[in-house]
N, CA, C and O atoms as CSV, one atom per row, in Angstrom:
chain,resi,resn,atom,element,x,y,z
A,1,UNK,N,N,0.806,-1.068,-0.037
A,1,UNK,CA,C,0.262,-0.210,-0.092
A,1,UNK,C,C,0.685,1.054,-0.235
A,1,UNK,O,O,1.905,1.039,-0.077
A,2,UNK,N,N,0.296,2.163,-0.457
A,2,UNK,CA,C,0.978,3.347,-0.616
A,2,UNK,C,C,1.230,4.167,0.496
A,2,UNK,O,O,0.469,3.826,1.401
A,3,UNK,N,N,2.006,5.159,0.857
A,3,UNK,CA,C,1.909,5.945,2.201
A,3,UNK,C,C,1.310,7.140,1.481
A,3,UNK,O,O,1.233,7.241,0.257
A,4,UNK,N,N,0.863,8.099,2.432
A,4,UNK,CA,C,0.492,9.707,2.355
A,4,UNK,C,C,1.409,10.311,2.881
A,4,UNK,O,O,2.252,9.925,3.691
A,5,UNK,N,N,1.209,11.481,2.314
A,5,UNK,CA,C,2.267,12.496,3.058
A,5,UNK,C,C,1.476,13.129,4.603
A,5,UNK,O,O,1.946,13.887,5.451
A,6,UNK,N,N,0.463,12.633,4.546
A,6,UNK,CA,C,-0.028,13.010,6.116
A,6,UNK,C,C,0.462,11.953,7.139
A,6,UNK,O,O,0.376,12.117,8.356
A,7,UNK,N,N,1.079,10.653,6.431
A,7,UNK,CA,C,1.574,9.788,7.165
A,7,UNK,C,C,3.103,9.631,7.328
A,7,UNK,O,O,3.736,8.644,7.703
A,8,UNK,N,N,3.630,11.118,6.871
A,8,UNK,CA,C,5.365,10.787,6.592
A,8,UNK,C,C,5.939,10.476,5.847
A,8,UNK,O,O,7.151,10.691,5.872
A,9,UNK,N,N,5.193,9.662,4.576
A,9,UNK,CA,C,5.757,9.285,3.249
A,9,UNK,C,C,5.653,10.349,2.161
A,9,UNK,O,O,4.976,11.377,2.127
A,10,UNK,N,N,6.457,9.855,1.333
A,10,UNK,CA,C,5.756,10.637,-0.071
A,10,UNK,C,C,4.844,10.404,-1.019
A,10,UNK,O,O,4.689,9.254,-1.430
A,11,UNK,N,N,4.157,11.371,-1.473
A,11,UNK,CA,C,3.005,10.813,-2.349
A,11,UNK,C,C,3.290,9.989,-3.718
A,11,UNK,O,O,4.064,10.392,-4.586
A,12,UNK,N,N,2.886,9.321,-3.757
A,12,UNK,CA,C,3.004,8.183,-5.147
A,12,UNK,C,C,3.042,9.199,-6.408
A,12,UNK,O,O,2.111,9.965,-6.657
A,13,UNK,N,N,4.107,9.123,-7.096
A,13,UNK,CA,C,4.005,9.486,-8.374
A,13,UNK,C,C,2.815,9.298,-9.380
A,13,UNK,O,O,2.118,8.395,-8.919
A,14,UNK,N,N,2.438,9.628,-10.215
A,14,UNK,CA,C,1.395,9.396,-10.882
A,14,UNK,C,C,1.733,8.007,-11.697
A,14,UNK,O,O,0.899,7.111,-11.570
A,15,UNK,N,N,2.773,7.772,-12.442
A,15,UNK,CA,C,2.887,6.511,-13.095
A,15,UNK,C,C,3.060,5.275,-11.724
A,15,UNK,O,O,2.533,4.169,-11.841
A,16,UNK,N,N,3.854,5.656,-10.480
A,16,UNK,CA,C,3.322,4.789,-9.773
A,16,UNK,C,C,2.049,4.312,-9.625
A,16,UNK,O,O,1.798,3.108,-9.654
A,17,UNK,N,N,0.996,5.406,-9.424
A,17,UNK,CA,C,-0.183,5.330,-9.151
A,17,UNK,C,C,-0.726,4.388,-10.273
A,17,UNK,O,O,-1.301,3.384,-9.852
A,18,UNK,N,N,-0.650,4.526,-11.529
A,18,UNK,CA,C,-1.134,3.619,-12.730
A,18,UNK,C,C,-0.481,2.315,-12.833
A,18,UNK,O,O,-0.747,1.417,-13.631
A,19,UNK,N,N,0.389,2.331,-11.938
A,19,UNK,CA,C,1.219,0.605,-12.131
A,19,UNK,C,C,0.340,0.033,-11.012
A,19,UNK,O,O,-0.303,-1.009,-11.139
A,20,UNK,N,N,0.357,0.667,-10.088
A,20,UNK,CA,C,-0.784,0.199,-8.984
A,20,UNK,C,C,-1.811,-0.556,-9.253
A,20,UNK,O,O,-2.141,-1.707,-8.965
A,21,UNK,N,N,-2.474,0.715,-10.153
A,21,UNK,CA,C,-4.109,-0.151,-10.518
A,21,UNK,C,C,-4.102,-1.012,-11.339
A,21,UNK,O,O,-4.966,-1.889,-11.322
A,22,UNK,N,N,-2.994,-0.971,-12.386
A,22,UNK,CA,C,-2.479,-1.847,-13.350
A,22,UNK,C,C,-2.739,-3.184,-12.695
A,22,UNK,O,O,-3.599,-3.939,-13.150
A,23,UNK,N,N,-1.917,-3.534,-11.495
A,23,UNK,CA,C,-1.557,-4.674,-11.185
A,23,UNK,C,C,-2.977,-4.987,-10.277
A,23,UNK,O,O,-2.924,-6.137,-9.840
A,24,UNK,N,N,-4.157,-4.317,-9.898
A,24,UNK,CA,C,-5.071,-4.788,-8.791
A,24,UNK,C,C,-6.040,-5.340,-9.744
A,24,UNK,O,O,-6.783,-6.294,-9.509
A,25,UNK,N,N,-5.959,-4.466,-11.173
A,25,UNK,CA,C,-6.806,-4.882,-11.968
A,25,UNK,C,C,-6.473,-6.231,-12.857
A,25,UNK,O,O,-7.382,-6.796,-13.465
A,26,UNK,N,N,-5.054,-6.734,-12.898
A,26,UNK,CA,C,-4.626,-7.681,-13.775
A,26,UNK,C,C,-4.897,-8.926,-12.320
A,26,UNK,O,O,-5.280,-10.064,-12.591
A,27,UNK,N,N,-4.674,-8.560,-11.045
A,27,UNK,CA,C,-5.154,-9.663,-9.924
A,27,UNK,C,C,-6.587,-10.017,-10.309
A,27,UNK,O,O,-7.002,-11.157,-10.518
A,28,UNK,N,N,-7.218,-8.990,-10.368
A,28,UNK,CA,C,-9.128,-9.294,-10.486
A,28,UNK,C,C,-9.266,-9.931,-11.875
A,28,UNK,O,O,-10.248,-10.624,-12.141
A,29,UNK,N,N,-8.593,-9.773,-12.484
A,29,UNK,CA,C,-9.078,-10.681,-13.785
A,29,UNK,C,C,-8.538,-12.107,-13.694
A,29,UNK,O,O,-9.085,-13.049,-14.268
A,30,UNK,N,N,-7.209,-12.243,-12.789
A,30,UNK,CA,C,-7.119,-13.657,-12.896
A,30,UNK,C,C,-7.858,-14.139,-11.777
A,30,UNK,O,O,-8.306,-15.264,-11.996
A,31,UNK,N,N,-8.151,-13.668,-10.621
A,31,UNK,CA,C,-9.053,-14.152,-9.610
A,31,UNK,C,C,-10.875,-14.440,-10.478
A,31,UNK,O,O,-11.745,-15.185,-10.026
A,32,UNK,N,N,-10.970,-13.678,-11.631
A,32,UNK,CA,C,-12.533,-13.868,-11.802
A,32,UNK,C,C,-12.342,-14.898,-13.134
A,32,UNK,O,O,-13.340,-15.556,-13.429
A,33,UNK,N,N,-11.072,-15.087,-13.992
A,33,UNK,CA,C,-10.737,-16.146,-14.524
A,33,UNK,C,C,-10.583,-17.916,-13.967
A,33,UNK,O,O,-10.700,-18.940,-14.639
A,34,UNK,N,N,-10.318,-17.767,-12.675
A,34,UNK,CA,C,-10.383,-18.773,-11.663
A,34,UNK,C,C,-11.476,-19.088,-11.264
A,34,UNK,O,O,-11.647,-20.296,-11.102
A,35,UNK,N,N,-12.748,-18.060,-10.917
A,35,UNK,CA,C,-13.727,-18.308,-10.520
A,35,UNK,C,C,-14.557,-18.725,-11.749
A,35,UNK,O,O,-15.239,-19.729,-11.542
A,36,UNK,N,N,-14.645,-18.268,-12.801
A,36,UNK,CA,C,-15.019,-18.883,-13.877
A,36,UNK,C,C,-14.374,-20.476,-14.294
A,36,UNK,O,O,-15.073,-21.360,-14.789
A,37,UNK,N,N,-13.219,-20.591,-14.048
A,37,UNK,CA,C,-13.001,-22.144,-14.752
A,37,UNK,C,C,-13.636,-23.160,-13.381
A,37,UNK,O,O,-14.080,-24.281,-13.629
A,38,UNK,N,N,-13.618,-22.761,-12.340
A,38,UNK,CA,C,-14.054,-23.343,-11.372
A,38,UNK,C,C,-15.430,-23.924,-11.882
A,38,UNK,O,O,-15.723,-25.071,-12.219
A,39,UNK,N,N,-16.297,-22.587,-11.822
A,39,UNK,CA,C,-18.201,-22.639,-12.244
A,39,UNK,C,C,-18.064,-23.534,-13.518
A,39,UNK,O,O,-18.958,-24.379,-13.561
A,40,UNK,N,N,-17.168,-23.580,-14.596
A,40,UNK,CA,C,-17.087,-24.270,-15.394
A,40,UNK,C,C,-16.994,-25.707,-15.404
A,40,UNK,O,O,-17.625,-26.430,-16.175
A,41,UNK,N,N,-16.042,-26.163,-14.364
A,41,UNK,CA,C,-15.543,-27.533,-14.111
A,41,UNK,C,C,-17.506,-28.103,-12.975
A,41,UNK,O,O,-18.123,-29.152,-13.159
A,42,UNK,N,N,-17.826,-27.186,-12.159
A,42,UNK,CA,C,-18.952,-27.861,-11.485
A,42,UNK,C,C,-20.130,-27.905,-12.377
A,42,UNK,O,O,-20.948,-28.822,-12.288
A,43,UNK,N,N,-20.252,-26.877,-13.294
A,43,UNK,CA,C,-21.320,-27.159,-14.334
A,43,UNK,C,C,-21.222,-28.428,-15.052
A,43,UNK,O,O,-22.209,-29.162,-15.101
A,44,UNK,N,N,-20.370,-28.680,-15.486
A,44,UNK,CA,C,-19.825,-30.197,-16.356
A,44,UNK,C,C,-20.134,-31.358,-15.304
A,44,UNK,O,O,-20.939,-32.197,-15.708
A,45,UNK,N,N,-19.755,-31.493,-14.351
A,45,UNK,CA,C,-19.782,-32.244,-13.197
A,45,UNK,C,C,-21.611,-32.298,-12.768
A,45,UNK,O,O,-22.043,-33.173,-12.016
A,46,UNK,N,N,-22.410,-31.349,-13.314
A,46,UNK,CA,C,-23.723,-31.698,-12.602
A,46,UNK,C,C,-24.441,-31.705,-13.662
A,46,UNK,O,O,-25.618,-32.068,-13.656
A,47,UNK,N,N,-23.748,-31.260,-14.813
A,47,UNK,CA,C,-24.425,-31.907,-16.014
A,47,UNK,C,C,-24.033,-33.523,-16.371
A,47,UNK,O,O,-24.616,-34.204,-17.214
A,48,UNK,N,N,-23.297,-33.810,-15.817
A,48,UNK,CA,C,-23.295,-35.253,-16.095
A,48,UNK,C,C,-24.102,-36.088,-15.030
A,48,UNK,O,O,-24.709,-37.145,-15.198
A,49,UNK,N,N,-23.977,-35.476,-14.107
A,49,UNK,CA,C,-25.047,-36.052,-13.024
A,49,UNK,C,C,-26.288,-36.110,-13.228
A,49,UNK,O,O,-27.031,-36.942,-12.707
A,50,UNK,N,N,-26.659,-35.154,-14.074
A,50,UNK,CA,C,-28.372,-35.201,-14.377
A,50,UNK,C,C,-28.446,-36.006,-15.537
A,50,UNK,O,O,-29.534,-36.498,-15.833
A,51,UNK,N,N,-27.108,-36.283,-16.477
A,51,UNK,CA,C,-27.742,-36.978,-17.558
A,51,UNK,C,C,-27.510,-38.455,-17.254
A,51,UNK,O,O,-27.857,-39.325,-18.053
A,52,UNK,N,N,-26.893,-38.743,-16.039
A,52,UNK,CA,C,-27.057,-40.218,-15.287
A,52,UNK,C,C,-28.145,-40.344,-14.793
A,52,UNK,O,O,-28.691,-41.428,-15.003
A,53,UNK,N,N,-28.986,-39.192,-13.851
A,53,UNK,CA,C,-30.492,-39.117,-13.221
A,53,UNK,C,C,-31.226,-39.565,-14.430
A,53,UNK,O,O,-32.087,-40.435,-14.299
A,54,UNK,N,N,-30.928,-38.978,-15.774
A,54,UNK,CA,C,-32.230,-38.962,-16.445
A,54,UNK,C,C,-32.466,-40.228,-16.982
A,54,UNK,O,O,-33.616,-40.659,-17.052
A,55,UNK,N,N,-31.224,-41.058,-17.480
A,55,UNK,CA,C,-30.884,-42.536,-17.730
A,55,UNK,C,C,-31.240,-43.138,-17.000
A,55,UNK,O,O,-32.084,-43.937,-17.405
A,56,UNK,N,N,-30.958,-43.198,-15.753
A,56,UNK,CA,C,-31.683,-43.912,-14.548
A,56,UNK,C,C,-33.357,-44.080,-14.715
A,56,UNK,O,O,-34.017,-45.112,-14.600
A,57,UNK,N,N,-33.811,-42.721,-15.023
A,57,UNK,CA,C,-35.339,-42.672,-14.719
A,57,UNK,C,C,-36.080,-43.157,-16.163
A,57,UNK,O,O,-37.235,-43.582,-16.196
A,58,UNK,N,N,-35.243,-43.022,-17.300
A,58,UNK,CA,C,-35.894,-43.832,-18.639
A,58,UNK,C,C,-35.632,-45.320,-18.217
A,58,UNK,O,O,-36.591,-46.062,-18.433
A,59,UNK,N,N,-34.721,-45.801,-17.757
A,59,UNK,CA,C,-34.740,-47.741,-17.536
A,59,UNK,C,C,-35.630,-47.407,-16.609
A,59,UNK,O,O,-36.280,-48.440,-16.766
A,60,UNK,N,N,-36.346,-46.725,-15.595
A,60,UNK,CA,C,-37.536,-47.130,-14.795
A,60,UNK,C,C,-38.399,-47.332,-15.349
A,60,UNK,O,O,-39.021,-48.393,-15.297
A,61,UNK,N,N,-38.710,-46.258,-16.113
A,61,UNK,CA,C,-39.802,-46.132,-16.825
A,61,UNK,C,C,-39.785,-47.300,-18.075
A,61,UNK,O,O,-40.681,-48.144,-18.060
A,62,UNK,N,N,-38.966,-47.330,-18.934
A,62,UNK,CA,C,-38.831,-48.609,-19.854
A,62,UNK,C,C,-39.283,-50.252,-19.147
A,62,UNK,O,O,-39.600,-51.336,-19.639
A,63,UNK,N,N,-39.153,-49.867,-18.138
A,63,UNK,CA,C,-39.376,-51.343,-17.245
A,63,UNK,C,C,-40.875,-51.296,-17.113
A,63,UNK,O,O,-41.517,-52.346,-17.123
A,64,UNK,N,N,-41.347,-50.350,-17.013
A,64,UNK,CA,C,-42.949,-50.384,-16.403
A,64,UNK,C,C,-43.043,-49.837,-15.011
A,64,UNK,O,O,-44.019,-50.183,-14.345
A,65,UNK,N,N,-42.156,-49.029,-14.483
A,65,UNK,CA,C,-42.144,-48.743,-12.930
A,65,UNK,C,C,-41.824,-49.469,-12.249
A,65,UNK,O,O,-41.995,-49.176,-11.066
A,66,UNK,N,N,-41.177,-50.830,-12.561
A,66,UNK,CA,C,-41.140,-51.644,-11.356
A,66,UNK,C,C,-39.891,-51.442,-10.738
A,66,UNK,O,O,-39.618,-52.029,-9.690
């Protein structure tokens, strides 16, 4: 974190502030990408389980519900 002149430090230069902002944006994008990947994996797993459940129901219906 940058210091403020009131805290006894020097104010960050505009290029330093821009670099810090870019670093925060890049970190947020990386976190969002990881989150999207995790969501995609959960969706694929759920879709597979639902397909298995539908197939099992189809078998029960084909046997006449017995």
